[in-house]
N, C-alpha and C positions, 0 to 999 in steps of 0.2 A: 619575516614576522614570526615571533616566538609564541608558543602556547601561553595562555594565561596560567598563572601558577596553580589556581584551584583545579583547572581542567587537567593540567599536567600531573598534579599529585594524584588525582583520581585515576588517570590512565595508568600511572606507574603502579599504584596499589593493585589495580585490577589485573594488569598484565603479569606482575611478578607473583602475586598471590596465586594466580591460576596455574602458573607454569614452574615455579621453583621446586626442584626435587626435594622430597622429604627425607632427611637423614634418619637412620633407624636408631641412633643412640641418643640419650639425653644430652650429652655434650654437643653432638652435632645439631640437635634441635635448638639448643641455645645459640649456636652459631647461625642457625637459620634466621633468628630474629635480627641478628646483626646484618645478615645478607639482605633482608628485606629493605633495609635502608641503603645498603650498597647497590642493590638492583635499582632502587629509585634514583640513586645518584647517576647510574648509567642512563636512565631515561632522561634525567634532567639535562644531560649533555646534548640531547637531541636538538638539532636545528633543522628547519625545513630545507629540503634539497631544491635545486633549481628545477624549473618546469621543463622536463625532458619528455616524459612518457605521453605521447599523443596517439590518438586513433587506436585505442586498445580493442575497439569493436571489430577491427579488420582481421581476417584470417592471415596468419603469418607463421613461419617456422619459428619455434621457440625451443631452446634447449631444456630437456627434462632431466638429463644426467650428463656428466662429463668428468674427465680426469685429465690432469696435466701430464704429458709424456716426458720421460727422461731418457738418458742414454747418450751414446751407445755404451754398454758395459764393456769391460775388457774382454777379449776373446775367450779367456778361460772361464769367465763368469756368465757368458751369454747362453741363455736357454735356447735350445734348438728343437725343432719339430721336423720329423721325417715322415712324409705322407700321412699326416695326422690331422685331426680336427680338434680345435679348441672350442670349448663351450664356456662363454664368459657371462657371468651373472651380474646384473646391474639393477639398482633400485631407483624407480622413477620418483620424481617430485610431483609433476603435474601429468594429467592424462590427455588423451586425444584419440581421434579415430583414424589418423594417418601417421605413419612413422617412417623415419629414415635414420641411417647411421653414418658416422664419419670414421674412416680408418686413416691411419697415419704411417708413413714411412719417412717422416721428417728427420729422424735421427739416423736413418740408414744410409749406407754408401753404395749399396747394390739394389737392383730392382726387387720389389716384394711381390710375389705372385699369390693372388687369392684365387683359388680354384672354384670356390662356391661359398655362399653365405646365406644363412637363414636367421629369422627372428621369430620368437614365440613367447608366450607367457610361461613362466616356470611353474611346474607342479610341485617340485621339492627336490632337493639335491641337484643332480644333473638332468633330471627328467623334465619334460615339457607337458603342458596341458594338451590333450588330444583336440584337434580341430583348430588350434591357434597357430600352427606352424605356417610361416610365409617365406617363400624363397625370395631373396633379394637379387636385384640386378644392378649393374653399374653401366650407365650409358646404354642401356638396353641389352647388355650381355651378362651371362651368368657368372663370369669371372672377370678379373682385371689384373693387370700388372701395374703396380704403383712405382713411379720413378723415384730414385733417391731424392730425399728432401721434400717430398710432396705429400699432400693428403688427398683423399677422394671422398665424395659423397655418394651414397647409394641412391638409386631411384626410390621414390616413395612407394609404400604399399599400404593398403587398407588393413588396419588392425585396431580393434578396440582396446586401447591401452589404458588401464585404470591408473589413477593417481596412487602413489605410494605402493606400487606393485613391483614384483620381480620379473624382469625380462631375461631370456636366455638368447644370447647372440652367438651363433656358431659359425666358425670360419674354417674352411678346408684349406690346408697348406700343403700343396703337392711338392714333391722333391724334398730338399732339406732347406729349411728357412731358419734364420737366426732372429731372435727377438731383440733387435737393435733399438727399436722404438717401443718403450714399455713404461707403464706406471708401476713402480716397484712395490709400493705399500698400499695394496688394495683393501686390506682388512676384510676380504671377502674370498671365500673358497671358489675357485674356478677349476675347470676340468679339462684334461687332455686325454684324447681317445687312444685306444690301441692303434698301432700302425696298420696300414693296409686299406685306406680308402676314405671316401667322403661320407661322414656320418652327420652332416649338418641337419638333415631332416629326421633323424632318429628320435622317436618318442622316448625310448629308453636308451640312454647313452652308454656306450661301452667304454667305461673309464679305465685308463691305465694308471694315471696319477693325478694328483691335484696340485694346484699352484695358488699362491696368495698374491698374484699380480695380474694386471690387465695388459697383455701385449696387443699392440696395434690399434685397439679401440679407444677413441678419445671423446666421442659424443654420441648421444641419441637425441633426436629432435622429434617433436610432435607438432601437428598443424592445428592452430586454434587462435583464439583471442587472448593475448596476454603478453608477457615480457619475461626476460630472464635476468636473474641476479647471478653474477659470477663472484664466488668467494675465492679471492686470490691470496695465496700465502704459502706457509711452510708446513712442517709436520703437525702443528697444532690445528691447522685447518684441515689437513689431510686425515686427521683422526688417529695418529700414531698412538699405540698402546690402548686404544679402545678395544672392546671385545669383538673378535672377528665374527662376521655373519649376523650382527645385531643392528647395524646401521645406527651407531651411537656417536657418530661424529657431530660436532656442533652444527654444521650446515644441515645435517639430517633433521635435527630438532627444529631448526628454523623452517625447513621445508614442511614439517608437520603442521606448524602454526600458520604458514602462509598459503594454505590451500586455495582460498578464494578471497579476493579483495573486491568489495562492492564498489562500483563506479556509478554514483548517482547522476553524473553528468551525461554519460553515454547510455545509462540504463542497462548495462550488461555486467556480467561477472567476468572480471579480468583475472586470469590465473597467473601466478608468479612461479616460474620454474627456478630451481636452485641448481647451479652448475658448479661443482666443487673443483677448483683448480689449485688446491693445495698440493705441494710436493714436499715430501720429507727431506730436510736438509737444505731447502731452497734459501736463496739470499736475494736481497734487493740490488746489491751493487756489483757482485762478482760471481764468477762461475766456479763450480766445484772442481776438484781434481779430476783428471782424465779417468774415465771408466766409472764415474759416479752416476747413480740414478737420481741425483738431487735436482736435476733440471737446470736449464740455463737461468741466468739471473732474471729477475722480474722485468728489468728494462729490456732485456733481449727477447723474452718470450711474450711480452705484452700483446703484440699484434696477433700472434697465433692463438694465445690462450684466452684473450679477452675480446678483442675486436672481431675475431672470426666466429665467436659464439653466436648461434642463431638467436635473434630477438633480444640481445643484451641491452638493458636500459639502466642497470644499476650494477655497482660492484662494491665489495668490501675489500679492504686492504689491511692485512695483518702480517707484517713482514719486518725483519730487522734483527731478531734475536740471534740468528745464526751469523749475521754480519758482526754483531757485537761480540758474541761468544768466541768466534774463530779469529778475531783480530789479535794481533801480537803487539808486544811492547815496542818493537822496532817499526811496526807498520799499523798503528792503531786506526780503527774506524772511529771517526769523530761524529758528534751530534750534527755538525754542519754538513758532513758527507751524507748522512742519512736524510736530512731535511732536503738537500738538493735532489736526492733520488726520489723522495716522495713528491716533490713539486713537479718533477718530470712526468711521473705517472698521472698526477692530477691534471696537468695541462693536456696530455695526450688523450685522456679519457674525455675531458670536456670538449676537446676538438671534435669528438665523434658523438657528442650529445649523451654521454654517460655520466651519471651522478656517482660520486666516489665517497664512501663512508670509511673513515679511518678508525682502526681498532687499536687500542693501547696494547702494549706488550705485557704478557703475563709474567709473574715472578719466576726467578730461576736460581735463587740461592740454594746451594747444595748440588746443583748440576755440575757435570764434569768440567765445563769450561767457564764456570762462574769465577769472578773476582770482585772485590769491593770497587775497584776502579771501573769495571764494566757495568756494575750496578748503577754507578753515577750516570753513565751514558744512557742506560735504560730509563732511569727516572727523568732525565732531561728530555729524551724523546717523547715520553708519555706526557710531560708537561706541555711540550710544543703541540702535540696532537690535540690535547684538551683545550688549549687556549690560543692556538695559532690562527684559528678562524679561516683556515684554508681548505680543509675538507668540507664537504657538503653536509656532514653530520659525523658524530662520534659515537662509537660503541666502546664502552669502558670495561673491557674484559679484565683489566688489572684489578679494578675495584671489586668486580664480581668474584674473583678467584683467590685473592690474597687473604692471608691470615691477619685479621685486624690487630692482633697482638704482636705480630712479626711481619710487617708488610712486604719484606723482601722475599718471603717464602709463600708457597701455596698454602691455602687452608688445608690442614691434614686430611679432612674428609674428601677433598677433591684431588689429592696428589696420587698419581699412578705409582709412585715409589721411586721414580728417577729425578724428582724435584724439578722437572722441566715440562712434562706433559701431564695434562689432566687424566683422571680415570673416567669411567662412564658417567658417574654422577657429576663430575666437574664439567664434562662436555655438555651434559644436559643443562646445567646451570648457565653455561655460556649461551647456548642456543636459545634458551628461554628468556634470557635477559636482553636480547636484541629488541629495541623499540620497533614495533611493527609500523608505527607512523612514518618511519623513514621511507617506506616503500609505497606510500599511499598518495603519490602525485597523480592527479586525475585530469590531465588535459586542460590545465588552466587554473587549477586550485588544488588544495590539499585537504584530505579528510582528517581533521584534528579533533580527537576526543569526542567523536560523534557529530561534529558539525563541519560544514564546508566553509573554509576561509580562503579568500583569494590571495595569491602572491605571484609575483613575476620577476623576482630578483634572487641573486645568490644570498647566502647567509648575511 
């Protein structure tokens, strides 16, 4: 069932007017008027997802933060830690009163030893708020050895975790450990201690150096009523070229908007966590060269990075520009290749009750691997996403970010300078153009522009 046009127009105007970033120049302001229509076009592409989210009033584990692991890097490029503690900073989407973490040695070929782990609210920099430090255990023990290829979950602890807050997760790494499982583009400053011991519980952290990556940590979960949205994709979902330490990735902007969704059927507030599984350089169909941190292909990592996410009920999929850009004249990636890959992801998600929202590919003319022939493929992919009627909904990032006078290029106000990635303002425009109605399935109906309408079928 589609929204009535008047209700949809009203929802689009209110959503985009409230959230579209305000450019500071007259030229950018004039573009803003154009983008209001573009943002409405993104909303117009929305169709109700299938009824998947049920029983949101039940307590369950829900992802509040996540990252997709890559690796292993080549030995010469592998970060090593020798009797040191790493303090990793993450920004939550939803809050809760109990928390656990997921660590990963899934890219490693040797056992990973965790000598101790703590979680706390961050005070600033590497320091934590007094009174919030909690020691974590694994199967009842203070440390654990993670086998090659495996993840582990910590035991839960009581901690009042606010939404949109910073957590500090500290891991003590005895001996010498290589970061073979790592998220390489964190856009977040993290901290490595001086050698010589376990500093996981230190309020003031003895920092030796900083890193802009997340080794070993792949998820933080909270206990509560709600569900998780996994944003699956490449560097544009990962937030490449956004300003570090500002949480300006487009999924961060979505998380700010999706704090609470009111469920009039169950009579409870259902929180929606956003778990970012974007990996810079990632592809839909093929794996990167050996030693890359670009992660395995979407088809290979889907079970680990989507299905294993706590409380997942929705996912967005924005992937394919690296498949197109890195294809060659002798071995080109075709539209049909990409469509077949998208269909596999859709089918596997639906088999597990997850609604999938397809995102169009943003402009890339001027990027290093652009060519007119590859632009034809991008346009064909976007046309299929918009009109193929196979995703459960569409997020039209192409229309939001392109220059109306030159649609193969980014709007200049949104271009980070490499003509492939948005800047902070561009990421904000993307995150604030996502129709919130996509995520308002309510156990038998959908909240559509302020009224509950029943539906029980796919688009």
